[in-house]
C-alpha positions in Angstrom: 58.6 -40.0 -88.0 56.1 -37.5 -89.5 53.2 -39.7 -88.5 53.9 -38.8 -84.9 52.8 -35.2 -85.6 49.1 -35.9 -86.1 49.2 -38.2 -83.0 50.2 -35.2 -80.9 46.9 -33.6 -81.9 44.8 -36.8 -81.6 45.8 -37.5 -78.0 44.5 -34.2 -76.4 41.3 -34.5 -78.5 40.8 -38.1 -77.3 41.4 -36.9 -73.7 38.8 -34.2 -74.3 36.3 -36.7 -75.5 36.8 -39.0 -72.5 36.4 -36.0 -70.2 32.8 -35.5 -71.4 31.9 -39.0 -70.2 32.2 -38.1 -66.5 30.0 -36.1 -64.1 31.3 -33.0 -62.4 31.7 -35.0 -59.1 34.0 -37.5 -60.7 37.1 -35.4 -60.0 39.6 -38.2 -59.9 38.7 -39.7 -63.4 38.5 -36.2 -64.9 42.0 -35.3 -63.5 43.5 -38.6 -64.6 42.1 -38.3 -68.2 43.5 -34.8 -68.4 46.9 -35.7 -66.9 47.3 -38.7 -69.2 46.5 -36.7 -72.3 49.3 -34.3 -71.6 51.6 -36.9 -70.1 51.3 -39.2 -73.2 52.0 -36.2 -75.4 55.1 -35.4 -73.4 56.4 -38.9 -73.8 55.7 -38.8 -77.6 57.6 -35.5 -77.7 60.6 -36.9 -76.0 60.6 -39.9 -78.4 60.2 -37.5 -81.3 63.1 -35.3 -80.1 65.4 -38.4 -79.9 64.4 -39.7 -83.3 64.8 -36.2 -84.8 68.3 -35.8 -83.3 69.3 -39.2 -84.8 67.9 -37.9 -88.1 70.2 -34.9 -88.1 67.6 -32.3 -87.0 66.0 -32.2 -90.5 62.6 -30.4 -90.4 59.7 -32.8 -90.5 56.6 -32.0 -92.7 53.3 -33.7 -92.7 50.7 -33.1 -95.4 47.2 -33.6 -94.1 43.8 -33.6 -95.8 43.0 -30.9 -98.4 40.0 -29.0 -97.2 39.5 -26.8 -100.3 40.9 -27.1 -103.8 40.7 -24.9 -106.8 42.7 -24.5 -110.0 44.8 -21.7 -108.5 44.9 -22.5 -104.8 44.0 -25.0 -102.0 43.7 -25.1 -98.2 45.0 -28.1 -96.4 45.9 -29.2 -92.9 49.7 -29.2 -92.8 52.0 -29.9 -89.9 55.6 -28.8 -89.6 58.3 -29.5 -86.9 61.5 -27.6 -86.6 63.7 -26.4 -83.7 61.3 -23.6 -82.7 58.2 -25.7 -82.6 59.9 -28.5 -80.7 61.2 -26.2 -78.0 57.9 -24.5 -77.7 56.0 -27.8 -77.5 58.3 -29.3 -74.9 58.0 -26.2 -72.7 54.3 -25.8 -73.3 53.5 -29.4 -72.5 55.6 -29.4 -69.3 54.0 -26.2 -68.0 50.5 -27.4 -68.9 51.2 -30.6 -66.9 52.3 -28.5 -63.9 49.2 -26.3 -64.1 46.9 -29.4 -64.4 48.5 -31.0 -61.3 48.1 -27.8 -59.3 44.5 -27.3 -60.5 43.5 -30.7 -59.2 43.4 -29.2 -55.7 42.8 -25.6 -56.6 39.5 -26.2 -58.4 38.5 -28.9 -55.9 34.7 -29.1 -55.4 34.1 -26.2 -57.8 30.8 -26.5 -59.7 32.8 -26.1 -63.0 35.5 -28.7 -62.2 34.7 -30.7 -65.3 34.2 -27.6 -67.5 37.6 -26.2 -66.3 39.6 -29.3 -67.2 37.8 -29.7 -70.5 38.7 -26.1 -71.4 42.3 -26.7 -70.4 42.4 -29.8 -72.7 40.8 -27.8 -75.6 43.3 -25.0 -75.0 46.2 -27.4 -75.1 44.9 -28.9 -78.4 44.8 -25.4 -79.9 48.3 -24.6 -78.6 49.7 -27.8 -80.2 48.0 -27.0 -83.4 49.5 -23.5 -83.6 53.0 -24.8 -82.7 52.8 -27.6 -85.3 51.1 -25.6 -88.0 52.7 -26.1 -91.4 50.8 -23.2 -93.1 49.0 -20.0 -92.1 45.6 -21.6 -92.5 46.3 -24.4 -90.0 47.8 -21.8 -87.6 44.7 -19.7 -87.9 42.5 -22.7 -86.7 44.7 -23.2 -83.6 44.7 -19.4 -83.1 40.9 -19.4 -82.9 40.8 -22.3 -80.5 43.1 -20.3 -78.2 40.7 -17.3 -78.4 37.6 -19.4 -77.7 39.2 -21.1 -74.6 40.4 -17.7 -73.4 36.8 -16.5 -73.4 35.6 -19.6 -71.6 38.3 -19.5 -68.9 38.1 -15.8 -68.2 34.4 -16.1 -67.8 34.7 -19.3 -65.7 32.8 -17.8 -62.8 29.9 -17.0 -65.0 27.4 -16.5 -62.2 29.3 -13.2 -61.4 28.9 -10.0 -63.5 32.6 -8.9 -63.8 34.1 -12.2 -65.2 31.6 -12.3 -68.0 32.0 -8.6 -68.7 35.8 -8.8 -68.9 35.6 -12.0 -70.9 33.6 -10.2 -73.5 36.0 -7.3 -73.5 39.0 -9.5 -74.0 37.5 -11.6 -76.7 36.4 -8.4 -78.5 40.0 -7.2 -78.5 41.1 -10.7 -79.7 38.9 -10.2 -82.7 41.3 -7.4 -83.8 44.1 -10.0 -83.8 42.0 -12.6 -85.6 40.9 -10.1 -88.3 44.5 -8.9 -88.7 45.8 -12.5 -89.1 42.9 -13.5 -91.5 43.6 -10.3 -93.5 47.3 -11.3 -93.7 46.4 -14.7 -95.0 44.1 -13.2 -97.6 46.7 -10.7 -98.8 49.4 -13.5 -99.0 47.0 -15.6 -101.2 46.4 -12.5 -103.3 50.1 -11.8 -103.7 51.7 -15.2 -103.9 48.7 -17.0 -105.5 49.0 -20.0 -103.1 49.0 -21.0 -99.5 52.1 -20.0 -97.5 54.0 -23.1 -96.5 56.4 -22.7 -93.5 58.5 -25.5 -94.9 59.4 -23.4 -97.9 59.8 -20.2 -95.9 61.9 -22.1 -93.4 61.9 -19.5 -90.6 65.2 -17.9 -89.9 67.3 -20.7 -91.5 66.7 -19.8 -95.1 65.8 -16.1 -95.6 64.5 -15.5 -99.0 65.8 -12.2 -100.5 63.3 -9.9 -102.2 60.4 -12.1 -101.1 58.2 -9.0 -101.4 58.9 -6.8 -104.4 55.9 -4.5 -104.3 56.3 -1.6 -101.8 52.6 -1.8 -100.7 53.0 -5.5 -99.8 56.3 -4.9 -98.2 54.5 -3.0 -95.5 51.0 -4.5 -95.7 51.9 -8.2 -95.1 54.3 -7.8 -92.2 52.2 -5.0 -90.8 49.0 -7.0 -90.3 51.0 -9.9 -88.8 52.7 -7.5 -86.4 49.3 -6.2 -85.3 48.0 -9.7 -84.7 51.2 -10.5 -82.7 51.0 -7.3 -80.6 47.4 -8.0 -79.6 47.9 -11.6 -78.8 51.1 -10.9 -76.8 49.5 -7.9 -75.0 52.0 -5.4 -76.2 51.4 -1.6 -75.8 48.9 -0.2 -76.6 47.0 -3.5 -76.4 48.2 -4.6 -73.0 45.1 -3.5 -71.1 43.4 -6.8 -71.6 45.8 -8.7 -69.3 44.4 -7.3 -66.0 40.9 -8.1 -67.2 41.9 -11.6 -68.0 42.8 -12.2 -64.3 39.1 -12.6 -63.6 39.5 -16.3 -64.5 40.9 -18.9 -62.0 44.5 -18.3 -61.0 45.7 -21.5 -62.7 44.2 -20.5 -66.1 45.8 -17.0 -65.7 49.1 -18.7 -65.2 48.9 -20.9 -68.3 47.3 -18.3 -70.5 48.8 -14.9 -69.7 51.9 -15.8 -67.6 53.6 -18.5 -69.6 52.1 -19.8 -72.8 49.4 -17.8 -74.7 51.2 -14.5 -74.7 54.2 -16.0 -76.5 52.1 -17.1 -79.5 52.6 -13.6 -81.0 56.3 -14.1 -80.9 55.9 -17.5 -82.5 53.9 -15.9 -85.3 56.7 -13.4 -86.0 59.3 -16.2 -86.0 57.2 -18.1 -88.6 56.8 -15.1 -90.8 60.4 -13.9 -90.3 61.3 -13.9 -94.1 58.8 -11.1 -94.6 60.8 -9.0 -92.1 64.2 -10.0 -93.4 
């Protein structure tokens, strides 16, 4: 069953690759490739949910390739499925499908039709990677993909001055969240001596008492993760980037800042909940 997890990442990437084969005027093939990429993933998620229920809702872990290895630590692509990630994935995939269907007519005859749908597929890939991440390093890769696609979609109307200006302002603020998350990962490696695996932390199900014994780290590690979550979820005093993000097409605003992207900060806090407990 854990082999389905990498398939959920391969499908949107495959749809993205197919999308590059068409011209901007080929609206029907572009839309079909995008809709199939999300639709196939939704079917896989339904099958995964049924198999997971029959397996007693045991968390699923997939160990991917090791990207960096040293005597004391290693970085690897790891995927992890539990109740939180499955609920997030089902909701995110359904909403992405709704937005794609609406965008078929909303972006009709736009010069950037192909570019818009490719950005949506890239965004969906990053979202799935964040929600299936098994460690902080994998989550950071998906987090960066979401930041890049945010910049592209806010500045979608790049012939105009304000969309580009606001896209730069938003991505500059996103850098604060990225640096905070990266700093949190670095401090965790320094404190624990290894990569943080969500399968061992296990979210809210298995709180580890006294996981942080040093007073400095008790405040440092949760603090930087909280900062990253606050910026990503547009919480005060970082909420001013949301109106600027409305410069993008309405459909991208709906998927990014009305339903999906702003909840990634909450997901980060769920994954790092033992630090808070």
